[in-house]
C-alpha positions in Angstrom: 121.4 57.7 88.2 119.0 55.9 86.0 119.8 54.3 83.0 118.3 56.7 80.9 120.1 59.8 82.3 123.0 58.0 82.7 122.5 57.6 78.2 122.0 61.2 77.8 124.7 62.4 80.0 127.6 59.8 78.6 126.5 60.3 75.0 127.5 63.6 73.7 130.6 62.8 75.5 131.1 59.5 73.7 130.3 60.6 70.3 132.5 63.7 70.5 135.7 61.0 71.8 134.7 58.6 69.0 135.0 61.9 66.5 138.7 62.2 67.9 139.9 59.1 68.2 138.7 57.4 64.9 138.0 60.7 62.6 135.4 62.7 61.4 132.7 61.6 58.8 133.6 62.8 55.2 132.4 66.4 54.7 133.3 69.9 56.5 134.7 69.3 60.0 133.5 72.0 61.9 130.0 72.3 60.6 130.1 68.4 62.4 131.6 69.4 65.2 129.3 72.5 65.4 126.4 69.9 65.1 127.3 67.8 67.3 127.9 70.9 69.7 124.0 72.1 68.8 122.8 68.0 69.7 124.4 68.0 73.0 123.3 71.3 74.2 119.8 70.8 73.5 119.4 67.3 74.9 121.2 68.6 78.0 118.7 71.4 78.5 115.5 69.2 77.5 116.5 66.6 80.5 118.3 69.7 82.5 121.1 67.2 82.9 122.9 70.5 84.3 121.6 74.1 85.5 120.3 75.6 81.8 122.8 78.0 82.4 126.1 76.1 83.2 124.9 73.4 79.9 125.0 77.3 78.1 128.9 77.6 79.4 130.1 74.5 76.8 130.1 76.5 73.8 133.1 78.5 76.2 135.6 75.5 76.1 134.3 73.2 73.8 134.7 75.7 70.4 138.4 76.6 71.7 138.9 73.1 72.2 137.7 71.9 69.3 139.9 75.0 67.0 136.2 75.9 65.4 136.6 79.8 67.3 139.4 81.0 69.1 137.8 82.2 72.9 138.3 86.0 72.1 135.9 85.6 69.5 133.2 83.6 71.6 133.4 85.2 75.1 131.8 88.6 73.9 128.6 86.4 73.1 128.2 86.6 76.6 128.1 90.3 77.0 125.9 90.9 74.2 123.5 94.1 75.2 120.1 93.0 74.9 121.7 90.8 78.3 122.3 93.3 80.1 118.5 95.0 79.6 117.0 91.8 80.9 119.5 92.2 83.6 118.7 95.5 84.6 115.1 94.3 84.2 115.6 91.7 86.9 117.0 94.3 89.3 114.1 96.0 89.1 111.8 93.0 89.3 113.6 91.9 92.3 113.0 95.5 94.0 109.3 95.0 93.3 109.5 91.8 95.0 111.3 92.3 98.0 109.3 95.7 98.9 106.2 94.2 98.1 104.8 96.3 95.7 103.8 93.7 93.0 101.2 92.1 96.5 100.0 95.8 96.9 99.4 96.5 93.5 97.7 93.4 93.3 95.6 93.6 96.2 94.5 97.6 95.3 93.3 96.4 91.9 91.5 93.8 93.6 89.8 96.2 95.9 88.5 98.1 93.1 87.4 95.2 90.9 86.2 92.4 93.5 82.4 93.3 93.4 81.6 90.2 91.8 82.8 86.8 90.9 83.9 87.9 87.5 85.3 91.6 89.1 87.6 89.1 91.6 89.2 86.9 88.9 89.2 90.4 86.3 91.3 91.7 89.2 93.4 88.9 89.3 93.8 88.3 85.3 94.7 92.5 85.3 97.2 92.5 88.3 98.8 89.1 87.0 99.5 90.3 83.6 100.5 93.7 84.9 103.1 92.6 87.0 104.3 89.4 84.7 105.2 92.9 82.2 108.2 93.5 84.9 108.7 90.6 86.9 108.7 87.0 85.9 106.4 85.0 84.9 107.4 82.6 87.8 107.8 85.0 90.2 104.3 86.8 89.5 102.6 83.2 90.0 104.2 82.4 93.2 103.2 85.4 94.8 99.2 85.5 93.0 98.6 82.2 93.8 98.8 82.3 98.3 96.6 85.7 97.5 93.7 83.6 95.4 93.8 80.5 97.5 93.3 83.2 100.6 90.0 84.4 98.5 89.0 81.4 97.9 89.5 80.0 101.5 87.9 83.2 103.1 84.5 82.5 99.9 84.6 78.9 101.3 84.0 80.2 105.3 81.3 82.5 104.0 79.0 81.6 101.7 76.2 79.2 101.8 77.1 75.3 101.4 74.7 75.6 98.0 77.1 77.7 96.7 80.2 75.6 97.3 79.7 73.2 94.4 79.8 76.4 91.9 82.7 78.3 94.2 84.7 74.8 92.6 84.0 76.1 89.3 85.3 79.4 90.1 88.4 78.2 91.6 89.3 76.1 88.2 88.7 79.1 86.7 90.6 81.4 88.6 93.9 79.7 89.1 93.8 78.7 85.1 93.7 82.3 84.7 96.8 83.1 87.1 98.7 81.0 85.0 97.7 82.0 81.7 97.5 85.4 82.7 101.1 85.3 83.8 102.4 83.5 80.6 100.3 86.4 78.2 101.4 89.0 80.7 105.5 88.9 79.9 104.7 89.7 75.5 103.7 93.0 76.2 107.4 94.1 77.2 111.0 93.0 75.5 112.2 92.3 79.2 109.3 90.8 80.4 109.9 87.0 79.4 113.4 85.1 78.2 112.2 84.7 74.3 111.2 88.0 74.1 114.9 88.7 75.1 116.4 85.5 72.8 114.4 87.2 69.4 115.9 90.8 70.4 119.4 89.2 71.1 119.8 87.1 68.0 118.0 90.1 65.7 121.0 92.3 66.9 123.4 89.6 66.6 122.8 88.5 63.2 121.3 91.3 61.7 122.7 94.5 64.2 118.6 95.4 64.2 117.3 96.9 67.3 113.4 97.1 68.0 112.5 99.8 70.9 111.0 99.3 74.0 107.8 101.5 72.8 107.5 100.1 69.6 107.4 96.2 70.7 104.7 97.1 73.4 102.6 99.1 71.1 102.7 95.3 69.0 102.3 93.3 71.5 100.3 95.0 74.0 96.9 95.0 71.8 97.7 91.0 70.9 97.7 90.6 75.1 94.5 92.2 76.1 92.9 90.3 73.5 94.0 87.4 74.3 93.5 88.1 78.4 89.9 88.7 77.1 89.0 86.0 74.9 90.5 83.5 77.6 88.0 84.7 80.0 85.2 84.3 77.8 86.5 80.7 76.4 87.2 79.8 80.7 84.0 80.7 82.0 82.0 79.2 79.1 83.7 76.3 79.8 83.9 76.1 83.3 80.5 78.1 84.7 79.8 79.5 87.6 77.9 82.1 89.5 79.0 83.5 92.8 77.7 85.5 95.0 80.1 87.8 96.9 79.7 88.5 100.8 79.2 91.6 101.5 82.4 91.8 103.3 84.9 90.8 101.1 86.4 94.2 100.5 87.1 94.1 104.2 89.2 91.5 104.2 90.4 92.4 100.9 91.4 96.2 102.6 92.9 94.1 106.0 95.1 92.4 104.0 96.3 95.9 102.2 96.4 97.1 106.1 98.2 94.3 107.0 101.3 95.3 104.6 101.5 98.8 106.1 102.1 102.2 105.3 104.0 102.8 101.8 107.0 103.0 103.1 110.1 105.1 101.8 112.1 102.1 99.6 108.7 101.7 98.3 108.6 105.4 97.2 111.7 104.8 95.9 111.4 101.5 93.6 108.5 103.5 92.3 110.5 106.7 91.2 113.0 104.3 89.6 110.4 102.3 88.1 108.6 105.5 86.7 111.8 107.1 85.3 112.6 103.7 83.1 109.0 103.3 81.9 109.2 107.1 80.9 112.5 107.1 79.3 111.8 103.7 77.5 108.4 105.5 76.0 109.6 108.8 75.7 113.2 107.9 74.1 112.1 108.5 70.4 111.1 112.5 71.5 114.0 113.0 73.8 116.3 112.6 71.1 114.7 114.1 68.4 114.1 117.5 70.5 118.1 116.7 71.8 119.2 116.7 67.7 121.5 113.4 69.1 120.6 109.8 69.9 122.6 109.0 73.8 120.0 106.7 75.3 119.1 103.1 74.6 116.8 100.5 75.8 120.2 98.9 77.8 121.8 101.5 79.6 118.3 102.9 80.5 117.4 99.3 82.6 121.3 99.3 83.9 120.3 102.8 85.2 117.4 102.3 87.0 119.2 99.3 88.6 122.2 100.9 89.8 119.8 103.7 91.3 118.4 100.8 92.9 121.6 99.7 94.4 122.6 103.6 94.9 119.9 106.0 96.5 119.5 105.8 99.8 115.9 104.7 101.6 117.1 105.9 104.9 119.2 109.3 105.3 120.5 108.3 108.5 122.1 104.4 107.7 121.9 105.4 103.7 120.1 101.9 103.0 119.0 101.6 99.4 116.3 99.5 98.5 118.5 96.6 97.0 122.3 95.5 98.7 124.6 93.1 97.9 122.5 90.3 99.5 119.8 90.9 96.6 123.0 90.8 94.1 122.9 86.2 94.3 119.2 86.5 93.6 119.3 87.3 90.2 118.3 84.6 87.9 122.4 84.2 86.7 121.1 81.2 85.3 118.5 83.2 82.5 121.9 85.3 81.7 124.2 82.7 81.3 121.9 80.6 79.1 121.6 83.9 76.6 124.8 83.8 75.9 125.3 80.5 75.5 122.3 80.3 72.9 124.3 83.4 70.9 127.5 81.8 71.5 125.7 78.4 69.6 124.3 80.7 67.2 127.4 82.4 66.2 128.8 78.9 65.9 126.8 77.9 63.5 126.9 81.1 61.5 130.7 80.8 61.7 131.0 77.7 60.3 128.2 78.1 57.5 125.9 75.8 58.8 122.9 78.4 59.0 123.6 79.5 55.2 123.5 75.7 54.1 119.8 75.4 55.7 119.1 79.4 54.0 120.6 77.7 50.6 118.2 75.0 51.0 115.2 76.4 51.8 115.7 79.0 49.0 115.3 75.8 47.1 111.7 75.2 47.9 108.4 76.8 46.8 106.1 77.5 49.9 102.2 78.1 48.6 102.9 81.4 50.6 104.8 83.5 52.9 102.6 84.0 55.7 101.6 80.2 55.9 105.2 79.3 56.4 105.5 82.4 59.0 102.2 80.9 60.6 103.5 77.1 60.2 106.9 78.2 62.3 105.0 80.0 64.8 102.8 76.9 65.4 105.3 74.7 65.5 107.0 76.9 68.4 103.9 77.2 69.9 103.7 73.2 70.5 106.9 72.5 70.9 107.0 74.7 74.1 104.3 72.7 75.6 107.2 69.4 75.9 110.3 71.6 76.6 111.5 74.9 78.0 110.2 78.3 75.8 113.8 79.4 76.2 115.8 76.4 74.8 113.6 76.3 71.8 114.0 79.9 71.4 117.7 79.6 71.8 117.8 76.8 69.5 114.9 77.3 66.9 115.0 81.4 66.5 118.2 81.8 64.4 117.3 78.9 62.3 113.9 80.5 61.9 115.0 84.0 60.6 117.8 82.9 58.0 115.0 80.5 56.7 112.7 83.9 56.2 116.1 86.1 55.0 116.6 83.3 52.2 112.9 83.4 51.1 113.1 87.0 50.8 111.0 88.0 54.2 112.4 90.2 57.2 113.3 88.1 59.3 111.9 90.7 62.2 108.2 89.4 60.3 109.0 85.6 60.4 110.5 84.8 63.7 108.5 87.6 66.1 105.8 85.4 66.1 107.0 82.1 66.6 109.1 84.2 69.5 105.7 85.5 71.2 103.5 82.0 70.5 106.7 80.3 72.4 105.0 82.0 75.4 101.2 80.6 75.3 102.2 76.8 76.2 99.0 76.3 78.3 97.6 72.5 78.0 100.1 70.9 80.4 101.7 71.3 84.0 104.6 70.6 82.9 105.2 73.2 79.9 105.6 76.2 81.9 106.2 77.6 85.8 103.0 78.9 86.2 101.1 76.0 85.0 103.5 73.9 87.1 102.6 76.6 90.1 98.7 76.5 90.0 98.7 72.9 89.2 101.2 72.0 92.3 97.8 73.4 94.2 95.7 70.5 93.5 92.8 72.8 92.6 92.9 71.6 88.7 93.5 68.2 87.2 95.3 67.8 84.1 92.1 67.0 82.4 91.2 70.3 83.1 94.4 72.5 82.0 93.4 70.6 78.7 91.0 70.9 78.1 90.8 74.9 77.9 94.3 74.7 77.0 94.3 73.2 73.4 91.3 75.8 72.7 93.2 78.2 73.5 96.4 77.7 72.3 95.0 77.8 68.9 93.2 81.2 69.6 96.4 82.7 70.7 98.3 81.2 67.5 95.1 82.7 65.4 95.6 86.6 67.1 99.1 86.7 66.7 99.0 85.7 62.8 96.3 88.4 62.6 96.4 91.1 64.9 99.7 90.3 65.7 101.0 90.4 62.3 99.2 93.1 60.9 100.9 95.6 64.2 104.0 94.0 63.3 103.8 95.0 59.6 102.8 98.6 60.4 105.0 99.2 63.4 108.7 97.6 62.8 110.6 98.4 59.4 
């Protein structure tokens, strides 16, 4: 263990022990202890001293031990309904991965679009963005990268030597497009990426408000589509290419599809459950209107889908479901715990009055315009997430941003949602997001190449969120 990591691990503990032995600084005891807790958790999240989910458990022992909040008041934060919405999404995602439906979808799209160099990249963008709506951007990228590598290998083997130089530029564009599409695609559904769920959880916890699944998608899907189109245009302008696609490329894709075999019963059940969940999410409002009562919610629909995947048999002789007990261990419980810890931290800050104190302070400030305040907060979130986990950033920052907006007389959704979306748009560095790191690990792109395109796309993403996205938020979300 190096010296810096030793300091990171033990400094919060030493500060806490000094506080207990020497006494509190002047001021409110509980407020000081909660600030110490926040600093402790943020530092450990940034440096990943422990798995993120384990660090998120600290409030469960810290808050009761310091007599700030009793355990019965802390533990419910780890059972917020939005957490279970994401858990249901994890189950659907696991079924898509396990049955290889995600790969089949990607290859089918490529078989349609892969008639030109631009068509191949467009196919990867559509596939990656669509899959990232439902499964994690990391899992999507891990699945798409081997397909992309096999495509590039095929082209190298079947193109004349004088086309290899332009193929190099196409390769850079292809892998950057996969990483960026995985990040962008996640914003299109509430379950697509962790910052969305953190935002939804705080909105429910602090304001008892919910955003319907379909309303979220109506706001974010146009933003994502426009950004994906501009991303492709920018990448092609920066890294120009003109690769002649061999006539047998479609045969190559068809061979990959044939290798997956026929659509089996487990894939059919997964598709049926997926379509059922999506249909209920989209038509929930109409169902309530026709029934005259509200009995469905996004969380219960997600959990119902998850239960069906463990229950509905794909083989009536052996009664084998799509998911089994082994798949439970494959669900990302680390992220589930992380959400709970973030909400517990925010709840403690609210309980001791720190959020109220910050709110009152900002009410004394005179901002030029609420719009520019929101844009500045979104920009800060976007560029901070280049150097730290976007989940950890949102866990700490979003409740503050919401209360800051409230202090200015603004709707917390309008203030915080742009920041939550921009937290997914870290395009500049390999360390910024797992998709960036995965494509960088293929050694097909350099840091300089990612920076050259990524910095420009950061500003473009911010501009789209604060124009198209901001306008849709004001119209769709009340």
